[in-house]
C-alpha positions in Angstrom: 160.4 43.1 -114.8 159.4 41.8 -111.6 156.6 40.5 -110.0 155.7 40.9 -106.4 152.8 39.5 -104.9 151.4 39.9 -101.3 149.2 37.4 -100.2 145.6 38.2 -98.0 141.9 38.1 -98.4 140.2 41.0 -99.7 137.9 43.2 -97.9 137.8 45.2 -94.6 136.8 42.5 -92.4 140.3 40.7 -93.1 142.4 43.9 -93.3 144.3 43.3 -90.1 144.7 39.8 -89.9 148.0 38.2 -89.4 147.1 36.3 -92.8 147.1 39.6 -94.4 150.4 40.8 -93.7 151.7 40.3 -97.3 149.1 42.9 -98.5 150.4 44.8 -96.0 154.0 44.8 -96.9 153.2 45.7 -100.4 151.0 48.6 -99.6 153.8 50.2 -97.6 156.6 49.3 -100.3 154.1 51.1 -102.5 153.9 54.1 -100.4 157.8 54.4 -99.4 158.8 53.9 -103.0 156.3 56.2 -104.9 154.6 53.5 -107.0 151.6 54.7 -109.2 147.7 54.7 -108.8 146.0 51.3 -107.9 144.5 49.5 -110.8 142.4 46.6 -111.1 143.9 44.0 -113.3 144.8 40.0 -113.4 141.5 39.4 -111.0 143.5 41.6 -108.3 145.1 45.3 -107.4 148.3 46.2 -109.3 150.5 48.9 -108.7 153.6 49.7 -111.2 156.7 51.2 -109.9 160.9 51.2 -110.0 163.1 50.4 -106.9 166.9 50.5 -107.4 166.2 51.0 -111.3 164.3 47.9 -111.1 160.9 47.9 -112.9 158.3 46.1 -110.5 154.7 45.0 -110.6 153.0 44.7 -107.1 150.1 42.6 -107.0 147.5 41.8 -104.3 145.2 39.2 -105.6 141.6 39.8 -104.7 140.4 36.0 -105.2 140.7 35.0 -101.4 143.8 33.3 -100.2 143.0 29.8 -101.5 142.7 30.9 -105.2 145.6 33.4 -105.2 147.3 31.3 -108.0 144.6 32.6 -110.6 145.5 36.0 -110.3 149.3 35.3 -110.0 149.6 33.0 -113.1 147.3 35.2 -115.1 149.8 38.3 -114.8 153.0 35.8 -114.9 151.4 34.9 -118.4 150.3 38.1 -119.7 154.2 39.5 -119.4 155.3 36.1 -120.4 157.8 36.0 -117.2 158.6 32.9 -115.8 158.3 31.7 -111.9 162.2 33.1 -111.4 160.4 36.7 -112.0 158.1 36.3 -109.0 158.6 37.1 -105.5 155.5 36.4 -103.0 155.0 38.2 -99.4 153.1 35.8 -97.2 152.8 35.0 -93.4 154.9 32.1 -92.1 153.8 29.9 -88.5 157.1 28.6 -88.5 159.0 31.8 -87.8 158.5 33.8 -84.4 156.4 37.0 -85.0 158.0 39.8 -86.7 161.1 37.8 -88.1 161.7 37.9 -92.2 163.2 35.5 -93.8 163.8 35.1 -97.8 163.6 31.6 -99.4 164.1 30.2 -102.7 161.5 27.5 -103.7 160.8 24.8 -101.5 157.1 23.2 -100.5 154.1 25.2 -99.5 153.9 23.6 -96.0 150.1 23.9 -95.9 150.0 27.3 -96.6 146.9 27.7 -99.1 147.9 30.8 -100.8 151.2 28.9 -101.8 149.7 25.8 -102.7 147.2 27.4 -105.3 150.2 29.5 -106.6 152.0 26.4 -107.1 148.9 24.6 -108.8 148.5 27.8 -111.4 152.2 28.4 -112.0 153.3 24.7 -112.4 153.6 25.3 -116.6 155.7 28.1 -116.2 158.8 26.6 -114.5 159.4 24.6 -111.1 158.1 26.4 -108.1 161.2 28.0 -107.8 159.7 31.4 -107.1 161.2 33.8 -104.1 159.1 33.7 -100.8 159.8 36.7 -98.2 158.3 34.8 -95.4 157.4 37.0 -92.6 156.6 35.7 -89.0 153.4 35.5 -87.1 154.4 32.7 -84.7 152.3 29.7 -84.0 149.6 29.4 -81.4 151.0 26.0 -80.2 148.4 23.7 -81.2 147.1 22.7 -84.9 143.4 23.2 -83.7 144.0 26.7 -83.0 145.7 27.8 -86.4 142.8 29.0 -88.3 142.0 31.3 -85.5 145.1 32.3 -85.2 145.9 33.4 -88.7 142.6 35.1 -89.1 142.9 36.9 -86.2 144.1 40.4 -85.9 147.2 41.6 -84.7 147.0 42.7 -80.9 146.9 46.1 -79.8 150.3 45.8 -78.1 151.8 44.3 -81.3 151.2 47.6 -83.5 154.4 49.1 -82.7 156.7 46.0 -83.9 154.4 45.4 -86.7 154.7 49.0 -88.1 158.1 48.5 -87.6 158.5 45.4 -89.4 156.8 46.4 -92.3 158.9 49.7 -92.8 162.1 47.9 -92.4 160.9 45.5 -95.5 160.1 48.6 -97.4 163.3 50.5 -96.7 165.3 47.5 -97.4 163.4 46.3 -100.5 166.3 47.7 -102.8 168.0 44.4 -102.1 165.2 42.3 -102.8 165.0 44.1 -106.4 168.6 43.9 -106.7 168.8 40.0 -106.1 170.3 40.0 -102.8 168.6 38.2 -100.2 171.4 37.8 -97.9 171.7 41.6 -97.6 167.8 42.1 -97.5 167.8 39.9 -94.7 170.5 41.1 -92.4 169.3 45.0 -93.0 166.3 44.2 -92.0 167.3 42.3 -88.9 169.5 45.5 -87.8 166.9 47.9 -88.2 164.6 46.0 -86.1 167.1 45.5 -83.2 167.3 49.4 -82.5 
């Protein structure tokens, strides 16, 4: 089984924030792949389903971004999974808006959700989990970062956002199969059209 986690903050106030693009990605994956109903577990919301024959549990932590690791650690321990079974979908300042890259392991680069996951999963193996980095662009100065990530996607960005989320969900089978290069390539091809 694979655990796919989308990072975000709970509640309608945050729903369209750039910081919530991980939640958005999981919602579209669940819809496109016919996942089961939302259940409340592991201090978050989970949905079960299959992608390309692989069992996948989608988890959106309800703990707020800075405590995401509590939810993720609880789910991994319950299913006796190592961090190698974990994929985290999150916003990425260092990528151009709507670019999608996959990375295995690495540091948290100041992302509080990743930092929390690293802290709460340290006993389950190195932080070698897979990250699907979803570009939101950098506002240009570090003093503007908080307002940028907690700001909503603009009206003029809605079409690009929908296209990117649709591409991630449509090509999710490659993630399930462990072919990150094909996933990135096919998502990029869809977004060129």
